[in-house]
C-alpha positions as CSV (number, residue, x, y, z in Angstrom):
1,M,-21.3,-79.9,-159.4
2,K,-23.6,-81.5,-161.8
3,S,-24.8,-79.3,-164.6
4,G,-28.5,-78.9,-164.7
5,A,-28.8,-79.7,-161.0
6,V,-30.9,-77.4,-158.8
7,L,-29.0,-75.2,-156.4
8,S,-30.1,-77.0,-153.2
9,Q,-28.9,-80.4,-154.6
10,R,-25.5,-79.2,-155.6
11,T,-22.5,-80.0,-153.5
12,F,-20.1,-77.1,-152.9
13,K,-16.8,-78.7,-151.7
14,A,-15.2,-75.3,-151.3
15,L,-18.0,-74.2,-149.0
16,D,-17.6,-77.3,-146.9
17,G,-13.9,-76.2,-146.4
18,V,-14.9,-72.7,-145.5
19,R,-17.5,-74.0,-143.1
20,S,-14.8,-76.1,-141.4
21,L,-12.6,-73.0,-141.1
22,A,-15.5,-71.1,-139.5
23,I,-16.0,-73.9,-137.0
24,L,-12.3,-74.0,-136.2
25,A,-12.2,-70.2,-135.7
26,V,-15.0,-70.4,-133.2
27,L,-13.3,-73.3,-131.4
28,F,-10.0,-71.3,-131.3
29,N,-11.9,-68.3,-129.8
30,H,-13.4,-70.5,-127.1
31,S,-10.2,-72.2,-126.2
32,H,-8.0,-69.1,-125.6
33,R,-4.8,-70.0,-123.7
34,P,-1.9,-67.7,-122.8
35,Y,1.4,-68.2,-124.7
36,P,4.9,-66.9,-124.1
37,D,5.5,-63.4,-125.6
38,T,6.7,-64.5,-129.1
39,L,5.6,-64.1,-132.7
40,L,3.7,-67.3,-132.3
41,K,1.8,-65.7,-129.4
42,H,0.7,-62.8,-131.6
43,A,-0.4,-65.1,-134.5
44,V,-2.3,-67.4,-132.2
45,S,-3.8,-64.5,-130.3
46,L,-5.0,-63.0,-133.6
47,L,-6.8,-66.3,-134.3
48,F,-8.2,-66.6,-130.9
49,T,-9.5,-63.0,-130.6
50,R,-11.0,-63.0,-134.1
51,G,-12.7,-66.4,-133.8
52,W,-16.1,-64.8,-133.4
53,T,-16.0,-64.1,-137.1
54,G,-16.6,-67.8,-137.7
55,V,-20.2,-67.4,-136.4
56,D,-20.8,-64.6,-138.9
57,L,-19.3,-66.6,-141.7
58,F,-21.4,-69.6,-140.8
59,F,-24.5,-67.4,-140.9
60,V,-23.5,-66.1,-144.4
61,L,-23.0,-69.7,-145.6
62,S,-26.4,-70.7,-144.2
63,G,-28.1,-67.8,-145.9
64,F,-26.5,-68.7,-149.2
65,L,-27.7,-72.4,-148.9
66,I,-31.2,-71.5,-147.7
67,T,-31.5,-69.0,-150.5
68,G,-30.7,-71.8,-153.0
69,I,-33.4,-74.0,-151.4
70,L,-35.9,-71.1,-151.7
71,I,-35.0,-70.4,-155.3
72,D,-35.3,-74.1,-156.3
73,S,-38.8,-74.4,-154.7
74,R,-40.3,-71.1,-155.7
75,G,-42.5,-72.7,-158.3
76,A,-44.1,-75.2,-155.9
77,G,-47.6,-74.6,-154.8
78,N,-46.7,-75.2,-151.1
79,Y,-43.6,-73.0,-151.3
80,F,-43.6,-71.4,-147.9
81,T,-45.4,-74.2,-146.0
82,S,-42.9,-76.7,-147.2
83,F,-39.9,-74.5,-146.4
84,Y,-41.0,-73.6,-142.9
85,A,-42.2,-77.2,-142.1
86,R,-38.7,-78.5,-143.0
87,R,-37.1,-75.8,-140.9
88,A,-39.3,-76.5,-137.9
89,L,-38.8,-80.3,-138.1
90,R,-35.0,-79.7,-138.3
91,I,-34.7,-77.1,-135.5
92,F,-37.6,-77.5,-133.0
93,P,-37.0,-81.1,-131.8
94,L,-33.3,-80.5,-131.0
95,Y,-34.0,-77.0,-129.5
96,Y,-36.8,-78.3,-127.1
97,A,-34.8,-81.4,-126.2
98,F,-31.9,-79.3,-125.2
99,L,-34.2,-77.0,-123.3
100,A,-35.7,-80.0,-121.5
101,V,-32.2,-81.1,-120.5
102,G,-31.1,-77.6,-119.6
103,L,-34.1,-76.5,-117.6
104,I,-35.4,-79.8,-116.2
105,V,-32.5,-82.3,-115.9
106,L,-29.5,-80.0,-115.2
107,P,-31.1,-78.2,-112.2
108,R,-31.0,-81.5,-110.4
109,T,-27.3,-82.1,-111.3
110,V,-25.3,-78.9,-111.6
111,S,-24.7,-75.8,-109.6
112,L,-27.6,-73.2,-109.8
113,D,-25.1,-70.6,-111.0
114,W,-25.1,-72.4,-114.4
115,L,-28.9,-72.0,-114.9
116,P,-31.2,-69.1,-115.8
117,L,-33.0,-67.7,-112.8
118,P,-36.3,-69.6,-112.2
119,A,-38.4,-66.5,-112.9
120,D,-36.7,-66.1,-116.4
121,R,-37.0,-69.7,-117.6
122,W,-40.3,-69.2,-119.3
123,L,-38.5,-66.9,-121.8
124,Y,-36.6,-69.7,-123.4
125,P,-39.4,-71.9,-124.8
126,T,-41.3,-68.8,-125.9
127,Y,-38.2,-67.3,-127.8
128,L,-38.3,-64.1,-125.7
129,M,-34.9,-64.7,-124.0
130,N,-33.2,-61.9,-126.0
131,W,-35.6,-59.4,-124.4
132,L,-34.2,-60.2,-121.0
133,V,-31.4,-57.6,-121.2
134,L,-33.9,-54.9,-122.3
135,W,-36.3,-55.8,-119.4
136,K,-33.8,-56.3,-116.7
137,G,-30.8,-54.3,-117.9
138,V,-28.5,-57.2,-117.3
139,W,-27.9,-60.6,-118.8
140,R,-26.7,-63.5,-116.6
141,P,-24.6,-66.1,-118.5
142,N,-26.1,-69.6,-118.2
143,V,-26.1,-73.0,-119.8
144,V,-28.9,-72.2,-122.2
145,G,-28.0,-68.5,-122.7
146,H,-26.5,-69.1,-126.2
147,F,-30.0,-69.5,-127.5
């Protein structure tokens, strides 16, 4: 790190390594395979079944980095506007492009079992998909369900 550098412009090599471990943990969790009953099986099983913690770790790292950005820009006149504009320009294009593929292109190419029910599709572009469980009492896994 450079001394005198603002938080958001610093490079944290150790955090890049931790982020890599978080991603690997999630990948291990999603690629669970049975192994023979050995010590290796128990070690690998522990990695696979605890891989969800990688998502939590990733959120903690993101919170730390975003807090650095907020602290660095707190004196600016357009503090909140600038922060939220950068977030929107970073997240919205990819989100809506994925939704377009998931809700418009995929229905023509994959099994309907992979898609949200047609009556529920409006919930995804309006960010109300998490309420689906509350309203219907059940959540149906689908290709855009991780949002």
